[in-house]
C-alpha positions in Angstrom: -0.2 0.0 -0.3 1.4 3.3 -1.0 0.8 7.1 0.3 -2.7 8.3 0.1 -2.5 10.0 -3.5 -5.4 12.1 -5.0 -7.0 10.0 -7.6 -6.4 11.3 -11.3 -8.8 10.8 -14.0 -7.8 9.2 -17.3 -4.3 15.2 -24.1 -2.6 18.1 -23.1 1.3 18.2 -23.4 3.3 19.8 -20.8 7.0 19.3 -19.9 7.9 16.2 -17.6 9.4 18.5 -15.0 8.2 21.8 -13.8 11.1 23.6 -12.2 10.3 26.3 -9.3 13.0 28.9 -9.5 13.0 31.9 -6.9 13.7 34.2 -9.7 10.4 33.5 -11.5 8.4 33.7 -8.3 10.1 36.7 -6.6 7.9 38.2 -4.1 6.0 41.4 -5.1 7.1 44.6 -3.9 5.6 46.1 -0.7 3.7 42.5 -0.2 3.1 40.8 2.8 4.6 37.6 3.6 2.7 34.6 2.2 0.7 36.9 -0.4 0.3 36.2 -4.0 -1.0 38.2 -6.8 -3.7 36.2 -8.7 -6.3 37.0 -11.4 -8.8 37.8 -8.8 -6.4 40.1 -6.7 -4.3 39.0 -4.1 -4.5 35.6 -2.0 -3.1 35.1 1.3 -1.9 31.5 1.1 -0.2 31.5 4.4 -3.0 32.9 6.2 -5.0 30.1 4.8 -2.5 27.6 5.6 -2.6 28.6 9.1 -6.1 28.9 9.5 -6.6 25.1 8.5 -4.0 24.2 11.2 -5.7 26.4 13.8 -9.2 25.1 13.0 -8.4 21.3 12.7 -5.9 20.2 15.6 -5.6 16.7 13.9 -4.6 18.1 10.5 -1.0 17.6 9.5 1.2 20.1 7.9 1.3 18.7 4.4 -2.5 18.2 4.3 -3.1 21.9 5.3 -0.8 22.9 2.7 -2.6 20.9 0.1 -5.9 22.5 1.1 -4.5 25.8 1.0 -3.1 25.4 -2.6 -6.5 23.9 -3.6 -7.8 27.5 -2.4 -5.4 29.1 -4.6 -6.2 27.3 -7.5 -9.9 28.3 -7.2 -8.8 32.1 -7.3 -6.7 31.4 -10.5 -8.3 32.2 -13.9 -5.4 31.5 -16.1 -6.1 31.1 -20.1 -3.1 28.9 -20.6 -1.3 26.0 -18.7 1.8 27.9 -18.7 0.2 31.0 -16.9 -1.7 28.5 -14.6 1.3 26.7 -13.8 3.3 30.1 -13.1 0.9 31.2 -10.7 0.7 27.9 -9.0 4.6 27.9 -8.7 4.5 31.6 -7.3 2.0 30.5 -4.7 4.1 27.4 -3.4 7.2 29.6 -3.1 5.1 32.3 -1.2 4.1 29.7 1.1 7.3 28.2 1.8 9.2 31.4 2.1 6.6 32.6 4.6 7.0 29.8 6.9 10.2 29.4 9.0 10.2 25.9 8.8 8.7 24.6 5.5 10.2 21.0 5.5 7.1 19.3 6.3 4.5 21.3 4.2 7.0 21.0 1.3 6.0 17.3 1.0 2.2 18.4 0.6 3.4 21.0 -1.9 5.6 19.0 -4.0 2.7 15.9 -3.7 0.1 18.6 -5.2 2.3 19.8 -7.7 2.8 16.3 -9.0 -0.8 15.7 -8.9 -1.4 18.7 -11.1 1.1 17.7 -13.6 -0.1 14.4 -14.1 -3.8 15.6 -14.4 -3.0 18.1 -17.0 -1.5 15.5 -19.2 -4.8 14.0 -19.7 -7.1 16.7 -19.3 -8.2 19.4 -21.9 -9.6 22.1 -19.7 -8.6 24.0 -16.6 -12.0 24.4 -15.4 -12.1 20.6 -15.1 -9.0 20.3 -13.0 -10.6 22.7 -10.4 -14.0 20.7 -10.1 -12.0 17.6 -9.9 -9.7 19.1 -7.0 -12.7 20.3 -5.1 -14.0 16.6 -5.0 -10.5 14.9 -4.6 -8.9 17.0 -1.7 -11.6 16.1 0.5 -10.8 12.5 0.1 -7.3 12.8 0.4 -8.0 14.5 3.7 -10.0 11.4 4.8 -7.2 9.1 3.5 -4.5 11.1 5.3 -6.4 10.9 8.7 -7.2 7.6 8.1 -3.5 6.6 7.8 -2.9 7.4 11.6 -5.6 4.7 12.2 -3.8 2.2 10.2 -0.2 3.1 11.7 -1.7 2.5 15.1 -3.0 -0.9 14.4 0.2 -2.1 12.6 2.6 -0.3 15.1 0.7 -1.3 18.4 2.1 -4.9 17.8 5.5 -3.9 18.4 4.7 -2.8 22.1 5.0 -6.2 23.7 3.2 -6.9 27.2 5.1 -5.8 30.4 7.4 -3.4 28.2 8.8 0.0 28.9 8.7 2.6 26.1 10.4 5.8 25.7 9.0 8.6 23.7 9.8 12.2 23.3 7.1 15.2 23.4 3.8 14.7 22.1 3.2 13.0 18.9 -0.4 12.0 17.4 0.6 9.2 16.0 2.5 7.5 18.7 -0.4 8.4 21.0 -2.6 6.5 18.6 -0.3 3.7 18.7 -0.3 3.4 22.4 -4.0 3.9 22.6 -4.6 0.9 20.3 -2.0 -1.3 22.4 -4.3 -0.6 25.5 -7.2 -1.7 23.4 -5.4 -4.9 22.8 -5.0 -5.1 26.7 -1.3 -4.8 26.3 0.2 -3.5 29.6 3.4 -1.2 29.2 4.9 1.7 31.0 6.1 5.1 29.2 9.0 7.3 29.8 8.6 10.7 28.2 10.7 13.8 28.2 9.2 16.8 30.0 8.1 20.0 28.6 4.6 20.9 27.6 4.4 18.3 24.9 5.5 15.5 27.2 3.2 16.6 30.2 0.3 16.6 27.8 1.1 12.9 26.6 1.7 11.9 30.1 -1.8 13.5 31.4 -3.6 11.7 28.4 -1.8 8.4 29.0 -2.5 8.5 32.7 -6.1 9.1 32.2 -6.2 5.7 30.3 -4.6 4.1 33.5 -1.1 4.0 31.8 1.9 4.3 34.1 4.0 7.5 32.9 7.4 8.9 34.1 8.4 12.3 33.2 11.8 13.1 33.1 14.1 16.0 32.1 16.1 16.0 28.8 19.0 15.5 30.5 18.1 12.1 32.1 17.4 10.4 28.9 20.8 8.4 29.3 20.2 7.6 32.7 16.6 6.1 32.1 17.7 4.2 28.9 18.8 1.1 30.8 15.1 0.7 31.8 13.8 1.1 28.4 12.8 -1.8 26.1 12.0 0.5 23.1 12.0 4.2 21.7 9.0 5.4 19.7 9.3 8.8 18.1 7.3 10.8 15.6 8.6 12.8 12.6 7.9 16.0 10.8 9.3 14.6 7.7 11.2 11.8 6.4 13.7 12.5 3.9 15.1 10.1 0.9 18.1 8.5 3.0 15.6 7.4 5.4 16.6 9.9 8.2 13.9 11.9 9.9 13.3 15.3 10.8 11.8 16.8 13.9 11.5 19.9 15.8 14.0 21.3 18.4 12.8 24.4 20.5 15.1 27.3 21.3 16.7 26.6 24.9 16.6 30.3 25.6 13.0 30.8 25.2 11.7 27.6 26.7 9.1 28.6 29.1 7.6 31.1 26.8 7.6 28.9 23.8 5.9 25.7 25.5 3.6 28.1 27.3 2.4 29.4 23.7 2.6 26.2 21.8 2.4 23.2 23.8 5.7 21.9 22.1 8.3 20.5 24.3 12.1 21.1 23.8 13.0 18.1 21.4 16.2 16.3 21.0 15.4 13.4 18.7 19.0 12.8 17.5 20.4 12.6 21.0 17.7 10.1 22.1 18.3 7.9 19.1 22.1 8.2 19.8 21.9 6.9 23.4 19.3 4.4 22.4 21.5 2.8 19.9 24.5 3.0 22.3 22.5 0.9 24.7 21.3 -1.3 22.2 17.7 -0.5 21.9 15.6 -0.5 19.0 14.5 2.9 17.7 11.1 3.0 15.7 9.9 6.3 13.8 6.2 6.5 13.2 5.2 8.8 10.2 2.7 8.9 7.5 3.9 8.5 4.0 2.7 11.9 2.9 5.2 13.5 5.2 8.0 11.8 3.0 10.2 14.8 1.8 12.4 14.9 -1.5 15.4 16.1 0.4 18.7 14.2 1.0 20.5 15.9 4.1 23.9 14.7 5.1 23.7 16.1 8.8 21.8 18.6 10.9 23.4 21.5 9.2 22.7 20.4 5.4 19.0 21.4 5.6 17.0 24.0 4.0 16.2 25.9 7.2 18.0 29.0 8.5 18.5 28.6 12.2 20.8 29.7 14.7 21.0 27.0 17.4 24.8 27.6 18.4 25.8 31.3 18.9 29.3 31.9 19.8 29.7 35.1 22.0 32.4 36.9 24.1 30.2 38.5 26.3 27.4 37.7 28.8 24.5 39.4 26.7 21.6 37.0 26.4 20.6 36.0 23.1 17.5 37.9 21.9 14.3 35.8 22.0 12.2 36.1 18.7 9.4 38.9 18.7 6.1 38.1 19.6 4.7 39.5 16.2 3.5 36.3 14.7 1.3 34.9 17.4 -0.6 32.7 14.9 2.1 30.9 13.6 3.5 30.3 17.1 0.0 29.1 18.2 0.2 26.5 15.3 3.5 24.7 16.5 5.6 26.5 13.7 6.9 29.4 15.5 9.8 31.7 14.5 11.7 30.1 17.2 11.2 26.5 16.1 14.5 24.8 14.9 14.7 21.2 13.7 17.2 18.5 14.2 18.1 15.5 11.8 18.5 11.8 12.7 20.5 10.0 10.3 19.0 6.5 9.3 21.8 4.5 10.8 20.2 5.1 14.1 16.9 3.9 13.2 15.7 0.4 13.2 12.5 0.8 11.0 10.1 3.2 10.2 6.3 2.5 10.7 3.9 3.8 8.0 0.6 3.1 6.8 2.3 1.5 3.9 3.9 -1.0 6.1 7.1 -1.3 8.1 10.0 0.2 6.3 13.5 -0.1 6.8 15.3 3.5 6.3 17.1 2.2 3.2 13.7 1.6 1.4 12.3 5.0 1.8 13.8 5.9 -1.6 11.8 3.2 -3.2 8.8 4.1 -1.6 9.3 7.7 -2.8 9.5 6.4 -6.3 6.2 4.7 -5.9 4.6 7.8 -5.1 6.3 10.0 -7.6 6.3 7.5 -10.5 
């Protein structure tokens, strides 16, 4: 089973590749971030994206990106395919440039663009495309949410009776897996790192009668000897099988966790300690979060971040401003950094398409794209 893909109906020729270049879609002067000029005026694609996340807490960032792009397409009144694709590319770039960490939503943008290209090869008119999108994206949304249930049923079998599981922060997929395990009457304990996300997960699990221990991030190595396995969610899975996850700014931890409910993350260090202790590390992620990136390490990602700041004085590092409150409240704030966990530290990746080894991620991407 592959990723939930929008269904394409079975003569219009367009190029095999659609290149998105910053020069083609440079932002308009005096334009707000995330606003793109279309046929009917201007469209705030960033605002639409953030509103979708705010109104549906179960929605993932790639799906929210697809929904906002469908809204953009509805505003485009292009006369030619070239004009249509140009405006669509501008909208994608405007969305990516307006979000500090666009890695996860990039998966949805790339998947949506691929769908458009495939559709236009077999369709004669653009109006048919718009009508088809309005019908198909709802089906995609349902399939994407159903993926979490499929992962939960598949992954819960990895939790054995009497085991102790370590996880980090709050992951909806990991939570769904643990909830499914309790339905199967599997008894287990959970160790989670502290922070707003970890405390939230602990509260939900304790309400279901699951014993939970909340520990500081610095005690991960100490607690690893008591753990049988590690379960971690992911914002994105890259081509080499590694995963990308959030990393909050240490200087603004209290303010950040209070605003967003996201804990200070350290997936890479947890996976490193687990590997050193001989523990299995399972990443849990939907396949629509598979991203066409190939980073070598944490410094080789398309996100500008300043986690390490060298200084010769004791002046505290300035915290990000409070201007973007909506973005912060939707777990993608200005002080949200990301870290990269290489595939060598992962035992397997549990998806709705099955349990994949890190080396098979590229093969799964080929199924999605080709």
